[in-house]
C-alpha positions as CSV (number, residue, x, y, z in Angstrom):
1,M,115.4,118.3,82.1
2,L,113.1,116.0,80.1
3,I,110.3,118.1,78.5
4,P,108.5,117.5,75.2
5,T,109.6,120.0,72.5
6,R,106.3,120.2,70.8
7,V,102.8,119.1,72.0
8,K,99.6,118.9,70.0
9,H,97.5,120.0,73.1
10,R,99.1,122.1,75.8
11,K,96.6,121.0,78.5
12,Q,95.5,117.3,78.9
13,H,93.3,115.4,81.3
14,R,94.9,114.0,84.4
15,P,96.6,110.7,83.6
16,S,95.1,107.5,85.1
17,L,97.1,105.3,87.5
18,K,95.0,102.2,87.3
19,G,96.2,98.8,86.1
20,K,99.6,97.2,85.3
21,A,102.2,98.0,82.7
22,H,101.9,96.2,79.4
23,K,104.8,97.8,77.6
24,G,108.3,98.3,78.8
25,T,108.2,95.3,81.2
26,K,111.4,93.6,80.0
27,V,115.1,94.7,80.2
28,V,115.9,95.4,76.5
29,Y,119.0,97.6,76.2
30,G,121.1,96.9,79.3
31,E,122.0,94.0,81.6
32,Y,120.1,95.2,84.7
33,G,116.9,97.1,85.2
34,L,115.0,99.1,87.9
35,M,111.4,97.9,88.0
36,A,108.5,99.9,89.5
37,L,106.3,98.0,92.0
38,D,103.6,100.8,92.5
39,N,101.6,103.2,90.4
40,A,102.9,106.8,90.4
41,W,103.5,110.0,88.5
42,I,107.2,110.6,88.2
43,T,108.1,114.2,87.5
44,N,110.9,115.3,85.2
45,R,112.9,116.6,88.2
46,Q,112.7,113.1,89.9
47,I,113.9,111.4,86.8
48,E,116.8,113.8,86.5
49,A,117.7,113.4,90.2
50,A,117.7,109.6,89.8
51,R,119.9,109.8,86.7
52,I,122.4,112.0,88.4
53,A,122.5,109.7,91.5
54,M,123.2,106.7,89.3
55,T,125.8,108.3,87.0
56,R,127.8,109.8,89.9
57,Y,128.0,106.4,91.6
58,I,129.1,104.4,88.5
59,R,131.4,107.2,87.4
60,R,132.8,106.8,83.9
61,G,132.0,103.1,83.5
62,G,128.8,101.6,82.2
63,Q,125.9,103.1,80.3
64,V,122.5,104.3,81.5
65,W,119.2,104.1,79.6
66,I,116.1,106.1,80.8
67,N,113.0,104.2,79.6
68,I,110.4,106.7,80.8
69,F,109.6,110.1,79.5
70,P,107.5,112.8,81.1
71,D,105.0,113.5,78.4
72,R,101.9,114.4,80.4
73,P,101.4,118.1,81.7
74,I,100.0,118.7,85.1
75,T,98.3,122.0,85.5
76,A,97.9,124.1,88.6
77,K,96.2,127.4,89.5
78,P,97.8,130.1,91.6
79,A,97.2,130.1,95.4
80,E,94.2,132.1,96.7
81,T,92.5,132.1,93.3
82,R,88.7,131.8,93.1
83,M,87.1,128.8,91.5
84,G,86.3,128.9,87.8
85,S,87.9,131.0,85.1
86,G,89.4,128.1,83.2
87,K,92.0,125.5,83.7
88,G,95.4,126.5,85.2
89,T,98.7,126.7,83.4
90,P,100.9,123.7,83.0
91,E,103.3,123.6,86.0
92,Y,105.3,120.4,85.4
93,W,105.5,117.2,83.3
94,V,105.0,113.7,84.6
95,A,105.6,110.1,83.3
96,V,102.9,107.7,84.3
97,V,104.5,104.6,85.8
98,K,102.5,101.4,86.5
99,P,103.7,98.2,88.3
100,G,106.1,96.1,86.2
101,R,107.5,99.0,84.2
102,I,111.3,99.0,83.7
103,M,112.3,102.7,84.3
104,F,116.1,102.6,84.1
105,E,118.6,100.1,82.6
106,L,122.4,99.8,83.2
107,A,125.1,97.8,81.3
108,G,128.9,97.5,81.4
109,I,129.3,97.4,85.1
110,P,129.4,94.6,87.8
111,E,126.1,93.5,89.4
112,E,127.1,94.9,92.8
113,V,127.7,98.3,91.4
114,A,124.5,98.3,89.5
115,R,122.5,97.2,92.6
116,E,124.0,100.1,94.6
117,A,123.4,102.6,91.8
118,F,119.8,101.5,91.5
119,R,119.4,101.7,95.3
120,L,120.6,105.3,95.3
121,A,118.3,106.1,92.4
122,S,115.3,104.5,94.1
123,H,115.6,106.9,97.0
124,K,114.9,109.8,94.6
125,L,111.7,108.2,93.2
126,P,108.2,108.1,94.7
127,V,107.7,104.3,94.0
128,K,108.9,101.1,95.5
129,C,111.4,99.6,93.1
130,K,113.0,96.2,92.4
131,F,116.3,95.2,90.9
132,V,116.0,92.8,87.9
133,R,118.4,91.1,85.6
134,K,118.1,90.5,81.9
135,E,118.5,86.7,82.4
136,D,115.3,86.7,84.5
137,L,113.0,86.0,81.6
138,D,109.8,86.2,83.5
139,G,110.7,89.6,85.1
140,E,110.8,88.0,88.6
141,Q,113.8,88.8,90.7
142,V,116.0,86.2,92.3
143,G,116.8,87.1,95.9
144,G,116.2,90.4,97.7
145,G,114.8,93.7,96.6
146,V,116.7,96.9,96.0
147,D,117.0,97.5,99.8
148,G,118.0,93.8,100.4
149,E,114.5,92.8,101.7
150,E,112.8,89.4,101.3
C-alpha cells in the first residue's frame, strides 16, 4: 500500500476538488498514459487495485509508472458517536486527482495491450479516464476513449 512514512501533521483539512490539474498533465516517463477526466479522491487501495490489474494483464513485459501518491489523510469518527470531542482518527489516505492529470504510464508494450491494461485499471478507479499517447503533444487523444467511445 502507498502510505506516507512520515508526516508533519497527522490530521489535515479536507482536500479541495476544484479546478483543473496544472502539474502532471503530460506523459513523461512512458509511451502511454491514463488521464483523469473528473475530480476525485483516489484512495491507496484503489491505486493498488489498478496497479495489480495492469501488471497482471501485461505480465512480464513493459514497465508501469504510478504518477499519483496518496498524501492526504481522511479522518473518520466511530459509528454512533456523539458530536464534538475532537476530530476523528485518520482512516485512510487519498490522492487528489483533477481533470487532465496523468495517473499511470506504461512503456515497452504494444498500444493494443496498453489500451486494454488501462481499460482494466480504469474500472478500479472512481473517475472517468482517457487513453493518451506521448506523441499527442497537446494531451488530446486521437480516436476513442478507454472504453472505445466517441
